[in-house]
C-alpha positions as a Markdown table, in Angstrom:
| # | Residue | x | y | z |
|---|---|---|---|---|
| 1 | Unk | -0.7 | -15.7 | 10.2 |
| 2 | Unk | -3.7 | -17.7 | 9.0 |
| 3 | Unk | -3.2 | -20.1 | 6.1 |
| 4 | Unk | -4.8 | -17.7 | 3.6 |
| 5 | Unk | -2.8 | -14.6 | 4.8 |
| 6 | Unk | 0.6 | -13.2 | 3.8 |
| 7 | Unk | 2.7 | -10.1 | 4.5 |
| 8 | Unk | 3.6 | -7.9 | 1.6 |
| 9 | Unk | 6.2 | -5.1 | 1.8 |
| 10 | Unk | 6.3 | -2.2 | -0.7 |
| 11 | Unk | 7.1 | 1.5 | -1.0 |
| 12 | Unk | 4.0 | 3.6 | -1.7 |
| 13 | Unk | 3.8 | 6.3 | -4.3 |
| 14 | Unk | 3.5 | 9.0 | -1.7 |
| 15 | Unk | 4.3 | 9.4 | 2.0 |
| 16 | Unk | 1.4 | 7.9 | 4.1 |
| 17 | Unk | -0.6 | 10.1 | 6.3 |
| 18 | Unk | 0.9 | 10.8 | 9.7 |
| 19 | Unk | -2.0 | 9.0 | 11.4 |
| 20 | Unk | -1.0 | 5.7 | 9.8 |
| 21 | Unk | 1.1 | 3.4 | 12.1 |
| 22 | Unk | 1.4 | -0.2 | 12.9 |
| 23 | Unk | -2.1 | -1.6 | 13.6 |
| 24 | Unk | -3.9 | 1.0 | 11.4 |
| 25 | Unk | -6.5 | -0.1 | 9.0 |
| 26 | Unk | -5.9 | 1.3 | 5.5 |
| 27 | Unk | -7.1 | 1.0 | 1.9 |
| 28 | Unk | -4.8 | 0.7 | -1.1 |
| 29 | Unk | -5.5 | 2.7 | -4.3 |
| 30 | Unk | -3.8 | 3.2 | -7.7 |
| 31 | Unk | -4.5 | 5.6 | -10.5 |
| 32 | Unk | -4.8 | 4.1 | -14.0 |
| 33 | Unk | -5.1 | 5.8 | -17.4 |
| 34 | Unk | -8.3 | 5.1 | -19.2 |
| 35 | Unk | -10.1 | 6.6 | -22.3 |
| 36 | Unk | -11.7 | 9.1 | -19.9 |
| 37 | Unk | -8.3 | 10.2 | -18.5 |
| 38 | Unk | -6.8 | 9.2 | -15.1 |
| 39 | Unk | -9.1 | 7.2 | -12.8 |
| 40 | Unk | -8.6 | 6.2 | -9.2 |
| 41 | Unk | -9.0 | 2.5 | -8.6 |
| 42 | Unk | -9.2 | 0.8 | -5.2 |
| 43 | Unk | -7.0 | -2.3 | -5.0 |
| 44 | Unk | -7.7 | -3.4 | -1.4 |
| 45 | Unk | -10.6 | -2.2 | 0.7 |
| 46 | Unk | -9.1 | -3.0 | 4.1 |
| 47 | Unk | -5.7 | -4.1 | 5.2 |
| 48 | Unk | -3.8 | -4.0 | 8.4 |
| 49 | Unk | -0.5 | -2.1 | 8.6 |
| 50 | Unk | 2.1 | -4.3 | 10.4 |
| 51 | Unk | 5.0 | -1.8 | 10.2 |
| 52 | Unk | 6.3 | 1.3 | 8.6 |
| 53 | Unk | 10.1 | 1.5 | 8.1 |
| 54 | Unk | 11.5 | 5.0 | 7.3 |
| 55 | Unk | 14.9 | 5.4 | 5.8 |
| 56 | Unk | 17.7 | 7.2 | 7.5 |
| 57 | Unk | 20.2 | 9.9 | 6.5 |
| 58 | Unk | 19.8 | 10.8 | 2.8 |
| 59 | Unk | 16.8 | 8.5 | 2.5 |
| 60 | Unk | 14.8 | 10.0 | 5.5 |
| 61 | Unk | 12.4 | 12.0 | 3.3 |
| 62 | Unk | 11.5 | 9.1 | 1.1 |
| 63 | Unk | 8.3 | 7.1 | 1.5 |
| 64 | Unk | 8.7 | 4.3 | 4.0 |
| 65 | Unk | 8.7 | 0.6 | 3.4 |
| 66 | Unk | 5.1 | -0.5 | 4.4 |
| 67 | Unk | 4.3 | -4.0 | 5.5 |
| 68 | Unk | 0.7 | -5.1 | 5.2 |
| 69 | Unk | -1.2 | -8.1 | 6.3 |
| 70 | Unk | -3.2 | -9.3 | 3.3 |
| 71 | Unk | -5.2 | -12.3 | 2.2 |
| 72 | Unk | -3.9 | -14.1 | -0.8 |
| 73 | Unk | -6.3 | -12.5 | -3.3 |
| 74 | Unk | -5.4 | -9.0 | -2.0 |
| 75 | Unk | -1.7 | -9.7 | -2.2 |
| 76 | Unk | -2.1 | -10.8 | -5.8 |
| 77 | Unk | -3.8 | -7.6 | -6.7 |
| 78 | Unk | -1.2 | -5.5 | -5.0 |
| 79 | Unk | 1.7 | -7.3 | -6.5 |
| 80 | Unk | 0.2 | -7.0 | -10.0 |
| 81 | Unk | -0.1 | -3.2 | -9.5 |
| 82 | Unk | 3.5 | -3.0 | -8.2 |
| 83 | Unk | 4.8 | -5.2 | -11.1 |
| 84 | Unk | 3.0 | -3.0 | -13.6 |
| 85 | Unk | 4.9 | 0.0 | -12.1 |
| 86 | Unk | 1.7 | 1.7 | -11.0 |
| 87 | Unk | 2.1 | 4.0 | -8.0 |
| 88 | Unk | 0.1 | 2.5 | -5.0 |
| 89 | Unk | -1.3 | 4.9 | -2.4 |
| 90 | Unk | -2.0 | 3.9 | 1.2 |
| 91 | Unk | -5.0 | 5.8 | 2.6 |
| 92 | Unk | -6.2 | 5.7 | 6.3 |
| 93 | Unk | -9.6 | 4.3 | 7.1 |
| 94 | Unk | -11.7 | 5.9 | 9.9 |
């Protein structure tokens, strides 16, 4: 890790696409309620997936624990969204 990088683990709001695996580039989104209804909002433009850890047994169908390599600013934005209890969605980048 570089001095300005950290790893954040969280459980996304939905199962990530099957194409997402360790090493994938992803973006992070949340949906917020505004005066105009619900609006998508990008939290992080590009992040690297370090790992996806799926549950076993009864928890096998749940969204995995996702570990992302983020810079400190990105990690702050993600942690704010998680702390506010907003679902966070992991989307693959081409």
